[in-house]
N, C-alpha and C positions, 0 to 999 in steps of 0.2 A: 622823332630821329628825323637828323634835318636833311637838307636837299643832297648835299655830298657821298652821304651814307646810303641813300636812297638809290640815287646812280650807279653807286659800287656796289652795292647788293644787287641791282638789275643788271651789270656787268658781268655778276661773278655766277649770276642765275644762270647767264646764256650763253658760257664762254664756250661750252661746247659748240653750239651753234656758230657763233661767230668764227671759232678756228674750224670749224668743217665749210663752212664759205669762202673765207680769207684762201684757204687751202685751196680747194676747188677750181678757184679763182686763178692762183699761181699755178697747179698746175695745169691747166689748160691752155693757159695762155704761153706756159714755158717755151715751145717750142719757138716761139717766136723772137725770144731773148736773144742777144747777141752781145754778152758783157766776157770780157777775158778780165784783167787782173782790175781792171777799174771800169767804172760807168763813165762812159766818156761826155765829154762837154757839151756834143751836141744829139747827147743819148737819144732816140726814139723814145715814144709815149710808153710803148711796152716795157720798155728795159725801166724805165723810169718808174714806172708802176708795181713792175716785180720787186727791186729795190726796196722802193719805201713803203708800199704794201707788204711787204716780206719781211720788213723791220717790224712792223705793227703785228702783223703775224706771229712772228717771234715771241716780243711780246705776250701778248695775248696767249701764243702757246706754252710759253712758260709758267705764265699764269693759272694754266688748268692744270698744268702737270703737280706745281704747288698744290693746288687747290685739293687735286684727288688724294696727292701724298700728304698732307696734312690732314684729311678728313678721313683717317685711318682707311682707306678704300687701299693703301698700297698693302695689304694682306691679301685683298681680294684679287689685284692686278699681279703683284707678285708672289703667291701661297709657296712657291718653291725656296725661296727666300728662309722661310720658317721651316721647310722640310715636309711642307702640306702636299703631298698629293693626291689623298683620299679621293675627292670628286673629279679630279682629271682622269684618273685608272680607274674610275665608276663610268664615266663617260667613254672614254675609249672603248670597255668592253662592251658598252650596249650599241655603239655604231653600228655594228655589222649584225645586230639584230635589229636595225632601222628604225630605231631612236634618235633624236636628234639630241645634241647636247643641249642645257639649259640656260638660258640667258642669265646671269647675276651667279654670286657664289664664286667657288675660285676652282670652274674648271676650264675647260677647252677656250669658252668665249672671252672669259674676262682673263687668262693669259694671251691670250691674242689682242685684248685691247692693251693689256700692259706692255707689250711689244712695241703696240703703235706709238702709246705715249713714250715710250724710250727712243722710236725713231723721230716723232716728232720734237723731242728736244734735241738731239740730234742736228737734225735739218734746222732748227733753229741757231742753234749756239754754233753750226759752221757757217752757216749765212750772215750773221754778225762778224765773224772772225773775219768773213770774206769780205765785209764790207766795213770794218778795222782796218784791215790791211792791204785796204786798194790802193795801187801804185807801186808793192812794195813786192820783192822777191816771194815773198810768202803768200801772196793773194792767190798767187793759181793754184800753192797746194791747197787751200782752203775750198777755194773753187772746185777741184775735185773731190773733196770731202764731203761737199755740199750736195753735188750731184749723185756722187754714190748713194747717202743716206737718202736724198730726195725718192732716187729710184724706187728703194724700198719701201719707203712710205707711200709711196703709189702703190705698190703689191699690197701693202697694208690696207691703202683705202679701199681698193679693189675686194680682199677679202674681207672687210669692213661689212659693204657692201650687202657683200653676198651672205653675211653671218645675220645682219640685219634681216633679211630676206626670210632666213629660217625663223628666227625669231617671230616676225610678224606670223610665218605659216604655224609657226607652234600655238600662239597665240588665238590663230582662231580655230586650229583644232580642239584645243582643251577651254572654249567657250561653249 
């Protein structure tokens, strides 16, 4: 295996961590962003970092989505597309009995992860569109969509962290 292939494999294996790290940085620093229809010529370091690291995050985010879809995981994250509601219904019925949903499979956690993948893709696409259309009359429309989907993605990140904690609790309980 040549050096480039090894490097690409390493990146592919770490896409989840890369996307999470970049997303957290972009979310945490977003209150300091002052961008309207275009990045100003004398933009602050936060504005510039948000735009350019955001473009990098968008590329990695879309690659992460593609990796999950191509590896057949779309059935795990989007079981409703094949009308497979069995595990979801079972887990919902078990919640009142104090049983946590299981990680993996086609249940609650996986469906929420699928929603997160869609939100991440929408944040990425609208951010790229905002960048491409900056300075035009459409830029503010793409900015509005980007902010709306980013807020949804932040909500997903909070839920994802809670579910990760449930997963750790479940692992500890079952070990």
